[in-house]
Backbone as CSV, one residue per row, in Angstrom:
resi,resn,N_x,N_y,N_z,CA_x,CA_y,CA_z,C_x,C_y,C_z
1,MET,18.063,0.141,-4.038,18.357,0.225,-2.614,17.409,-0.679,-1.837
2,SER,17.950,-1.491,-0.895,17.117,-2.423,-0.159,16.322,-1.700,0.909
3,PRO,15.141,-2.246,1.308,14.345,-1.631,2.364,15.112,-1.492,3.672
4,ARG,16.008,-2.447,3.990,16.774,-2.359,5.228,17.687,-1.143,5.215
5,ARG,18.309,-0.843,4.068,19.172,0.334,3.979,18.365,1.615,4.079
6,VAL,17.190,1.629,3.455,16.315,2.798,3.561,15.941,3.037,5.009
7,GLN,15.566,1.962,5.721,15.161,2.081,7.116,16.317,2.594,7.967
8,LEU,17.519,2.080,7.753,18.682,2.528,8.507,18.969,3.997,8.242
9,GLY,18.876,4.409,6.972,19.115,5.812,6.641,18.116,6.737,7.300
10,ILE,16.849,6.320,7.358,15.815,7.121,8.001,16.112,7.300,9.479
11,LEU,16.500,6.210,10.144,16.781,6.283,11.571,17.973,7.178,11.863
12,VAL,19.009,7.124,11.000,20.168,7.990,11.174,19.774,9.451,11.059
13,LEU,18.953,9.772,10.053,18.525,11.162,9.876,17.669,11.632,11.038
14,ILE,16.851,10.746,11.585,16.030,11.115,12.739,16.914,11.459,13.926
15,LEU,17.965,10.664,14.144,18.875,10.937,15.245,19.628,12.243,15.042
16,LEU,20.006,12.524,13.790,20.695,13.774,13.494,19.792,14.976,13.703
17,ALA,18.494,14.792,13.421,17.550,15.894,13.599,17.461,16.311,15.054
18,GLY,17.502,15.316,15.965,17.506,15.596,17.383,16.333,16.435,17.823
19,PRO,16.492,17.206,18.891,15.390,17.995,19.419,15.329,19.395,18.846
20,ALA,15.845,19.620,17.637,15.865,20.966,17.070,14.469,21.548,17.014
21,PRO,14.310,22.835,17.313,12.988,23.462,17.294,12.430,23.489,15.898
22,GLY,11.096,23.316,15.785,10.451,23.293,14.481,9.374,24.339,14.366
23,VAL,9.603,25.531,14.859,8.592,26.580,14.832,8.357,27.031,13.411
24,LEU,7.101,27.004,12.965,6.761,27.381,11.601,6.267,28.811,11.513
25,ALA,5.524,29.249,12.494,4.970,30.595,12.502,4.518,30.890,13.915
26,ASP,4.134,32.136,14.171,3.666,32.511,15.494,2.479,31.659,15.899
27,GLY,2.586,30.994,17.049,1.495,30.184,17.555,1.393,28.814,16.934
28,VAL,2.312,28.444,16.016,2.289,27.134,15.374,3.576,26.413,15.734
29,SER,3.468,25.203,16.294,4.631,24.521,16.852,5.425,23.734,15.822
30,GLY,4.785,22.863,15.085,5.483,21.938,14.205,4.981,20.526,14.378
31,LEU,4.256,20.257,15.473,3.612,18.959,15.670,2.294,18.951,14.915
32,TYR,2.047,17.896,14.113,0.842,17.865,13.297,0.238,16.468,13.278
33,ILE,-1.063,16.419,12.976,-1.766,15.162,12.745,-2.585,15.324,11.471
34,GLY,-2.872,14.225,10.811,-3.634,14.318,9.567,-4.274,12.998,9.194
35,ALA,-5.166,13.063,8.235,-5.824,11.858,7.721,-6.243,12.117,6.281
36,SER,-6.252,11.056,5.475,-6.615,11.156,4.060,-7.371,9.913,3.618
37,GLY,-8.189,10.092,2.608,-8.899,8.980,2.009,-8.846,9.087,0.499
38,GLY,-8.864,7.948,-0.173,-8.791,7.975,-1.628,-8.904,6.590,-2.231
39,VAL,-8.141,6.374,-3.305,-8.209,5.123,-4.061,-6.811,4.532,-4.173
40,ALA,-6.713,3.216,-3.977,-5.447,2.507,-4.134,-5.551,1.520,-5.293
41,LYS,-4.468,1.379,-6.016,-4.373,0.385,-7.096,-3.206,-0.535,-6.764
42,ILE,-3.497,-1.831,-6.638,-2.476,-2.832,-6.345,-2.125,-3.576,-7.631
43,ASN,-0.850,-3.576,-7.982,-0.371,-4.285,-9.169,0.180,-5.646,-8.745
44,TYR,-0.535,-6.700,-9.112,-0.209,-8.049,-8.635,-0.349,-9.040,-9.782
45,ASP,0.499,-10.065,-9.787,0.457,-11.098,-10.824,-0.654,-12.097,-10.498
46,ASN,-1.862,-11.841,-11.006,-2.998,-12.702,-10.692,-2.956,-14.041,-11.415
47,SER,-2.114,-14.182,-12.419,-2.071,-15.428,-13.181,-1.353,-16.550,-12.433
48,ALA,-0.607,-16.197,-11.371,0.203,-17.210,-10.682,-0.674,-18.311,-10.086
49,TYR,-1.781,-17.935,-9.450,-2.650,-18.943,-8.828,-3.346,-19.787,-9.882
50,GLN,-3.748,-19.168,-10.979,-4.379,-19.931,-12.055,-3.417,-20.955,-12.642
51,THR,-2.175,-20.553,-12.837,-1.167,-21.489,-13.356,-0.934,-22.626,-12.380
52,LEU,-0.914,-22.307,-11.075,-0.724,-23.331,-10.052,-1.840,-24.376,-10.109
53,LEU,-3.077,-23.938,-10.285,-4.202,-24.864,-10.369,-4.119,-25.737,-11.622
54,GLN,-3.767,-25.116,-12.739,-3.658,-25.879,-13.979,-2.564,-26.929,-13.902
55,ASN,-1.455,-26.592,-13.243,-0.373,-27.562,-13.082,-0.781,-28.693,-12.144
56,ALA,-1.631,-28.366,-11.143,-2.034,-29.374,-10.161,-2.902,-30.472,-10.779
57,VAL,-3.654,-30.138,-11.818,-4.551,-31.139,-12.428,-3.959,-31.746,-13.696
58,ALA,-2.735,-31.369,-14.026,-2.108,-31.928,-15.229,-2.020,-33.451,-15.099
59,GLY,-2.437,-34.142,-16.139,-2.458,-35.591,-16.133,-3.821,-36.166,-15.804
60,PHE,-4.674,-35.353,-15.149,-6.026,-35.804,-14.818,-7.070,-35.248,-15.792
61,GLY,-6.677,-34.217,-16.535,-7.597,-33.599,-17.458,-7.108,-32.216,-17.835
62,ASN,-8.021,-31.403,-18.355,-7.667,-30.070,-18.814,-8.503,-29.030,-18.090
63,LEU,-7.828,-28.032,-17.466,-8.505,-26.940,-16.771,-8.384,-25.691,-17.618
64,ASP,-9.527,-25.154,-18.037,-9.549,-24.004,-18.941,-10.352,-22.872,-18.305
65,PHE,-9.676,-21.751,-17.995,-10.365,-20.583,-17.448,-10.861,-19.715,-18.601
66,THR,-12.156,-19.440,-18.610,-12.773,-18.765,-19.755,-13.174,-17.327,-19.491
67,SER,-13.294,-16.905,-18.229,-13.688,-15.530,-17.931,-13.018,-15.076,-16.650
68,ALA,-12.822,-13.762,-16.519,-12.174,-13.198,-15.332,-12.758,-11.833,-15.028
69,SER,-12.764,-11.499,-13.747,-13.236,-10.194,-13.290,-12.249,-9.674,-12.253
70,LEU,-11.514,-8.610,-12.612,-10.470,-8.069,-11.750,-10.912,-6.726,-11.175
71,HIS,-10.783,-6.582,-9.851,-11.057,-5.320,-9.166,-9.797,-4.957,-8.370
72,ASP,-8.958,-4.090,-8.959,-7.698,-3.745,-8.320,-7.638,-2.306,-7.833
73,ARG,-8.739,-1.589,-7.923,-8.818,-0.230,-7.373,-9.832,-0.232,-6.237
74,LYS,-9.356,0.052,-5.041,-10.196,-0.022,-3.859,-10.034,1.234,-3.013
75,THR,-11.045,1.484,-2.189,-10.973,2.605,-1.257,-9.814,2.393,-0.284
76,ALA,-9.011,3.423,-0.099,-7.861,3.353,0.799,-7.863,4.569,1.721
77,TRP,-7.186,4.434,2.836,-7.048,5.568,3.751,-5.717,5.470,4.492
78,TRP,-5.294,6.605,4.995,-4.111,6.620,5.838,-4.179,7.800,6.800
79,ALA,-3.586,7.612,7.961,-3.540,8.644,8.997,-2.090,8.809,9.431
80,ASN,-1.712,10.029,9.764,-0.314,10.256,10.124,-0.180,11.299,11.229
81,VAL,0.966,11.232,11.878,1.357,12.213,12.889,2.833,12.487,12.678
82,GLY,3.228,13.735,12.889,4.621,14.063,12.639,5.063,15.306,13.360
83,TYR,6.337,15.604,13.205,6.920,16.791,13.839,7.952,17.393,12.897
84,MET,7.817,18.689,12.609,8.782,19.379,11.760,9.998,19.737,12.596
85,ALA,10.976,18.818,12.631,12.163,19.006,13.451,13.000,20.180,12.966
86,TRP,13.008,20.410,11.661,13.622,21.565,11.040,12.534,22.302,10.278
87,PRO,12.776,23.549,9.858,11.715,24.277,9.145,11.180,23.554,7.919
88,PHE,12.044,22.787,7.222,11.606,22.152,5.983,11.737,20.629,6.002
89,VAL,12.090,20.049,7.127,12.246,18.598,7.239,11.541,18.117,8.499
90,GLY,10.703,17.106,8.345,9.974,16.579,9.482,10.067,15.065,9.561
91,ILE,9.742,14.543,10.748,9.650,13.113,10.983,8.176,12.737,10.918
92,ASP,7.845,11.718,10.136,6.449,11.379,9.886,6.202,9.898,10.147
93,ALA,5.179,9.614,10.969,4.746,8.237,11.224,3.299,8.106,10.756
94,SER,2.987,7.031,10.061,1.645,6.890,9.508,1.195,5.429,9.555
95,TYR,-0.097,5.246,9.346,-0.673,3.909,9.210,-1.514,3.913,7.948
96,LEU,-1.293,2.922,7.080,-1.958,2.879,5.786,-2.807,1.626,5.653
97,HIS,-3.928,1.783,4.984,-4.790,0.648,4.639,-5.105,0.764,3.156
98,LEU,-4.588,-0.175,2.355,-4.680,-0.086,0.898,-5.916,-0.774,0.324
99,GLY,-6.790,-1.268,1.174,-7.943,-1.980,0.647,-7.568,-3.380,0.200
100,GLU,-8.292,-3.904,-0.800,-8.114,-5.307,-1.184,-8.300,-5.493,-2.685
101,LEU,-7.327,-6.131,-3.310,-7.465,-6.550,-4.706,-8.275,-7.839,-4.733
102,TYR,-9.175,-7.947,-5.723,-9.990,-9.163,-5.849,-10.051,-9.566,-7.315
103,ASN,-9.728,-10.832,-7.575,-9.753,-11.357,-8.937,-10.539,-12.669,-8.949
104,GLN,-11.618,-12.714,-9.727,-12.468,-13.897,-9.833,-12.363,-14.459,-11.241
105,VAL,-12.086,-15.768,-11.338,-12.019,-16.426,-12.643,-12.951,-17.636,-12.630
106,ASN,-13.510,-17.936,-13.800,-14.398,-19.079,-13.959,-13.976,-19.877,-15.180
107,GLY,-14.247,-21.164,-15.144,-13.882,-22.010,-16.274,-14.451,-23.405,-16.142
108,THR,-13.869,-24.332,-16.868,-14.330,-25.725,-16.858,-13.139,-26.666,-16.722
109,PHE,-13.400,-27.793,-16.069,-12.411,-28.852,-15.981,-12.956,-30.073,-16.727
110,THR,-12.227,-30.465,-17.744,-12.607,-31.626,-18.541,-11.689,-32.779,-18.180
111,ALA,-12.256,-33.792,-17.509,-11.460,-34.945,-17.087,-11.099,-35.814,-18.285
112,ASN,-10.156,-36.708,-18.055,-9.703,-37.598,-19.135,-10.816,-38.490,-19.658
113,ASP,-11.842,-38.764,-18.814,-12.957,-39.609,-19.257,-14.059,-38.806,-19.942
114,GLY,-13.810,-37.488,-20.134,-14.771,-36.641,-20.829,-15.757,-35.920,-19.933
115,THR,-15.735,-36.181,-18.637,-16.631,-35.495,-17.699,-16.252,-34.025,-17.592
116,VAL,-17.260,-33.145,-17.645,-17.031,-31.698,-17.593,-17.650,-31.132,-16.318
117,ASN,-16.876,-30.370,-15.570,-17.349,-29.699,-14.350,-16.966,-28.225,-14.382
118,SER,-17.827,-27.382,-13.839,-17.514,-25.953,-13.746,-16.566,-25.712,-12.577
119,VAL,-15.705,-24.720,-12.747,-14.690,-24.401,-11.740,-14.665,-22.886,-11.542
120,GLY,-14.592,-22.461,-10.282,-14.423,-21.050,-9.958,-13.241,-20.880,-9.023
121,ALA,-12.465,-19.843,-9.241,-11.309,-19.566,-8.382,-11.212,-18.064,-8.152
122,ALA,-10.743,-17.674,-6.961,-10.628,-16.256,-6.625,-9.334,-16.007,-5.865
123,THR,-8.764,-14.837,-6.106,-7.573,-14.391,-5.397,-7.871,-13.055,-4.737
124,ARG,-7.567,-12.954,-3.442,-7.717,-11.690,-2.722,-6.379,-11.311,-2.111
125,VAL,-5.981,-10.047,-2.278,-4.736,-9.544,-1.705,-5.045,-8.259,-0.948
126,SER,-4.711,-8.230,0.338,-4.900,-7.017,1.134,-3.557,-6.568,1.693
127,SER,-3.419,-5.256,1.912,-2.163,-4.695,2.400,-2.460,-3.555,3.365
128,LYS,-1.812,-3.598,4.529,-1.961,-2.535,5.518,-0.770,-2.575,6.460
129,GLY,-0.516,-1.457,7.134,0.586,-1.442,8.081,1.127,-0.052,8.340
130,PRO,2.089,0.063,9.269,2.672,1.356,9.620,3.820,1.744,8.694
131,ALA,4.130,3.023,8.681,5.270,3.541,7.921,5.969,4.614,8.742
132,LEU,7.273,4.661,8.653,8.070,5.660,9.353,9.060,6.267,8.372
133,GLY,9.110,7.600,8.341,10.011,8.226,7.383,10.173,9.713,7.585
134,LEU,10.590,10.395,6.528,10.857,11.825,6.551,9.932,12.551,5.593
135,LEU,9.533,13.753,5.997,8.715,14.631,5.171,9.517,15.878,4.851
136,PHE,9.620,16.201,3.567,10.335,17.400,3.121,9.316,18.398,2.591
137,ARG,9.350,19.624,3.105,8.376,20.642,2.727,9.072,21.735,1.918
138,LEU,8.549,22.007,0.722,9.106,23.030,-0.158,8.050,24.108,-0.398
139,PRO,8.189,25.297,0.221,7.202,26.362,0.016,7.273,26.917,-1.414
140,LEU,6.112,27.092,-2.029,6.037,27.710,-3.351,5.689,29.180,-3.225
141,VAL,4.512,29.451,-2.721,4.077,30.808,-2.393,3.497,30.744,-0.996
142,GLU,3.108,31.877,-0.456,2.571,31.901,0.901,1.333,31.011,1.014
143,GLY,1.410,30.033,1.924,0.282,29.147,2.167,0.230,27.924,1.276
144,LEU,1.137,27.806,0.300,1.110,26.669,-0.624,2.466,25.974,-0.625
145,ASP,2.469,24.680,-0.294,3.706,23.905,-0.192,3.630,22.651,-1.054
146,ILE,4.808,22.210,-1.505,4.959,20.878,-2.081,5.608,19.996,-1.030
147,ASN,5.075,18.793,-0.859,5.606,17.857,0.122,6.201,16.634,-0.573
148,LEU,7.388,16.258,-0.146,8.027,15.031,-0.603,8.232,14.147,0.623
149,ARG,7.970,12.860,0.478,8.185,11.962,1.606,8.839,10.672,1.150
150,VAL,9.659,10.112,2.037,10.267,8.802,1.816,10.196,8.066,3.138
151,ALA,9.788,6.796,3.089,9.548,6.061,4.327,9.748,4.575,4.126
152,ASP,9.831,3.890,5.239,9.839,2.433,5.259,8.427,1.982,5.632
153,TYR,7.777,1.258,4.715,6.414,0.753,4.927,6.496,-0.702,5.351
154,TYR,6.026,-0.995,6.573,6.060,-2.361,7.086,4.704,-2.992,6.805
155,ALA,4.607,-3.628,5.654,3.314,-4.106,5.161,2.952,-5.462,5.737
156,ARG,1.710,-5.561,6.207,1.131,-6.865,6.519,0.264,-7.250,5.331
157,THR,0.749,-8.217,4.570,0.066,-8.650,3.357,-0.635,-9.979,3.603
158,THR,-1.883,-10.055,3.180,-2.643,-11.294,3.301,-3.110,-11.730,1.919
159,LEU,-2.746,-12.946,1.539,-3.158,-13.536,0.267,-4.154,-14.658,0.559
160,THR,-5.346,-14.551,-0.010,-6.375,-15.579,0.158,-6.726,-16.157,-1.200
161,ASN,-6.600,-17.468,-1.332,-6.974,-18.171,-2.562,-8.177,-19.058,-2.286
162,ILE,-9.184,-18.953,-3.146,-10.431,-19.698,-2.978,-10.672,-20.532,-4.232
163,LEU,-10.998,-21.794,-4.031,-11.285,-22.701,-5.143,-12.656,-23.339,-4.914
164,ASN,-13.518,-23.215,-5.912,-14.846,-23.828,-5.847,-14.982,-24.774,-7.037
165,ALA,-14.741,-26.055,-6.769,-14.849,-27.081,-7.821,-15.752,-28.179,-7.284
166,ALA,-15.237,-29.397,-7.146,-16.027,-30.461,-6.538,-16.307,-30.142,-5.076
167,SER,-15.395,-29.360,-4.442,-15.577,-28.906,-3.067,-15.049,-27.481,-2.965
168,TYR,-15.358,-26.843,-1.838,-14.967,-25.453,-1.624,-13.778,-25.425,-0.671
169,SER,-12.686,-24.779,-1.078,-11.496,-24.732,-0.225,-10.894,-23.333,-0.233
170,THR,-10.281,-22.970,0.890,-9.655,-21.660,1.044,-8.281,-21.836,1.667
171,THR,-7.268,-21.173,1.092,-5.925,-21.150,1.670,-5.519,-19.703,1.898
172,ILE,-4.854,-19.449,3.022,-4.463,-18.088,3.404,-2.970,-18.059,3.696
173,GLN,-2.276,-17.076,3.118,-0.863,-16.842,3.373,-0.686,-15.399,3.833
174,THR,0.235,-15.158,4.775,0.505,-13.803,5.248,2.006,-13.545,5.258
175,SER,2.367,-12.278,5.157,3.770,-11.883,5.282,3.833,-10.501,5.917
176,ASN,4.921,-10.254,6.622,5.200,-8.948,7.220,6.589,-8.540,6.778
177,ARG,6.644,-7.605,5.848,7.918,-7.207,5.258,7.986,-5.701,5.052
178,SER,9.202,-5.172,5.114,9.430,-3.754,4.838,9.555,-3.514,3.343
179,SER,9.099,-2.349,2.908,9.250,-1.952,1.517,9.371,-0.436,1.452
180,LEU,9.793,0.049,0.313,10.014,1.481,0.132,8.712,2.196,-0.194
181,LEU,8.471,3.302,0.495,7.329,4.169,0.214,7.854,5.557,-0.139
182,ALA,7.367,6.107,-1.242,7.722,7.464,-1.648,6.442,8.213,-1.987
183,GLY,6.438,9.513,-1.730,5.218,10.271,-1.959,5.491,11.683,-2.427
184,LEU,4.528,12.220,-3.166,4.565,13.591,-3.641,3.187,14.203,-3.397
185,GLY,3.161,15.398,-2.817,1.874,16.014,-2.520,1.942,17.526,-2.518
186,VAL,0.779,18.122,-2.412,0.659,19.568,-2.327,-0.267,19.891,-1.166
187,ALA,0.050,20.938,-0.409,-0.742,21.308,0.754,-1.022,22.804,0.735
188,TYR,-2.243,23.162,1.085,-2.642,24.577,1.156,-3.052,24.892,2.589
189,VAL,-2.397,25.871,3.189,-2.652,26.251,4.578,-3.779,27.271,4.632
190,PHE,-4.737,27.030,5.535,-5.825,27.987,5.735,-6.181,28.031,7.217
191,ALA,-6.761,29.102,7.644,-7.203,29.286,9.035,-6.060,29.071,10.027
192,GLY,-4.835,29.375,9.602,-3.701,29.336,10.513,-3.118,27.964,10.768
193,HIS,-3.936,27.051,11.304,-3.433,25.743,11.718,-3.836,24.602,10.790
194,TRP,-4.767,24.818,9.910,-5.294,23.750,9.058,-4.633,23.737,7.679
195,SER,-4.515,22.544,7.118,-4.005,22.393,5.756,-4.878,21.396,5.011
196,ALA,-5.234,21.731,3.776,-5.882,20.785,2.867,-4.798,20.232,1.955
197,ARG,-4.835,18.936,1.672,-3.727,18.352,0.925,-4.204,17.286,-0.062
198,LEU,-3.367,17.107,-1.073,-3.567,16.069,-2.077,-2.240,15.348,-2.239
199,ASP,-2.255,14.003,-2.103,-1.011,13.231,-2.107,-1.106,12.026,-3.028
200,TYR,0.042,11.692,-3.604,0.186,10.422,-4.311,1.318,9.654,-3.646
201,LEU,1.027,8.438,-3.206,2.024,7.583,-2.575,2.297,6.382,-3.465
202,ARG,3.551,5.969,-3.526,3.953,4.813,-4.316,4.701,3.840,-3.418
203,ILE,4.283,2.582,-3.446,4.910,1.526,-2.657,5.523,0.518,-3.615
204,GLU,6.787,0.179,-3.391,7.514,-0.710,-4.293,7.920,-1.999,-3.582
205,HIS,7.683,-3.129,-4.257,8.183,-4.450,-3.840,7.710,-4.834,-2.438
206,ALA,6.416,-4.667,-2.186,5.846,-5.141,-0.927,5.539,-6.634,-1.043
207,GLY,5.254,-7.269,0.092,4.961,-8.696,0.084,6.210,-9.548,0.107
208,ASP,6.020,-10.848,-0.078,7.114,-11.805,-0.011,6.981,-12.798,-1.167
209,SER,8.049,-13.014,-1.902,7.979,-13.833,-3.113,7.676,-15.299,-2.821
210,THR,7.989,-15.782,-1.615,7.793,-17.195,-1.311,6.429,-17.504,-0.697
211,THR,5.697,-16.493,-0.253,4.390,-16.741,0.384,3.275,-15.998,-0.341
212,THR,3.213,-14.692,-0.156,2.112,-13.908,-0.720,2.374,-13.435,-2.140
213,GLY,3.633,-13.442,-2.573,3.989,-12.839,-3.845,4.317,-11.365,-3.676
214,LYS,5.087,-10.824,-4.596,5.475,-9.419,-4.562,4.467,-8.567,-5.328
215,TYR,4.327,-7.301,-4.941,3.419,-6.393,-5.627,3.848,-4.952,-5.400
216,ASN,3.406,-4.074,-6.286,3.549,-2.632,-6.138,2.161,-2.030,-5.953
217,ALA,2.104,-0.827,-5.407,0.809,-0.185,-5.186,0.955,1.322,-5.269
218,GLY,-0.130,1.984,-5.678,-0.188,3.431,-5.717,-1.449,3.913,-5.019
219,ILE,-1.360,5.038,-4.310,-2.503,5.615,-3.597,-2.630,7.084,-3.981
220,LEU,-3.823,7.477,-4.396,-4.150,8.884,-4.627,-5.189,9.267,-3.584
221,ALA,-4.873,10.250,-2.740,-5.744,10.551,-1.624,-5.811,12.053,-1.349
222,ALA,-6.946,12.509,-0.867,-7.136,13.884,-0.422,-7.428,13.871,1.059
223,GLY,-6.973,14.890,1.769,-7.209,14.910,3.206,-6.896,16.258,3.826
224,ALA,-6.738,16.253,5.129,-6.489,17.474,5.872,-5.532,17.169,7.023
225,SER,-4.818,18.189,7.482,-3.951,18.047,8.634,-4.063,19.275,9.516
226,TYR,-3.726,19.101,10.774,-3.800,20.189,11.744,-2.455,20.303,12.441
227,THR,-1.885,21.498,12.443,-0.615,21.758,13.094,-0.870,22.495,14.403
228,PHE,-0.340,21.968,15.475,-0.582,22.533,16.803,0.282,23.763,17.060
């Protein structure tokens, strides 16, 4: 299913929900805010930039990358606000920051005349942006719920490529594209209005194949929410 169809379906369901009351319990309305922090893992094809560099010097010599250091798990956070339009279905708006993937490679360039120079290259990928979707709440026992969410994530992706050879150069590409976000979580209600929660979010096919490249990402986060 394309992100555009997901987004259209979400908007239709929001309109169908309308102004229906979302009373959850005495003194609790259905309007909530929350925040979470955790770890994000971005799955990205880091070899693409290395291949591009090797192709660029073809005919002038041989570029051989001998070591690499990949850091694809970074601190992430997200904050959200929503309204339980129905007892078990809510509208949820959030902002996510997935941190930054960083990949550093080092090697040597051997020119056709036998001259050898050290070469360093780095790729950085960051992802952040808003998401709009639906939250489905499934009560298990009193005070304990399972949450399912589906949303359209409008990712601002920034790709930075750095090359340190005879000179230092940096190129930056950005894209703003929608992608599918799905999540599964558990929430425990305490003190009436507060909930402690643990969530896993999955983002599919973010980025753009012609500029930043496509990637998937996962977020595991713990946080809290308050229902008014």
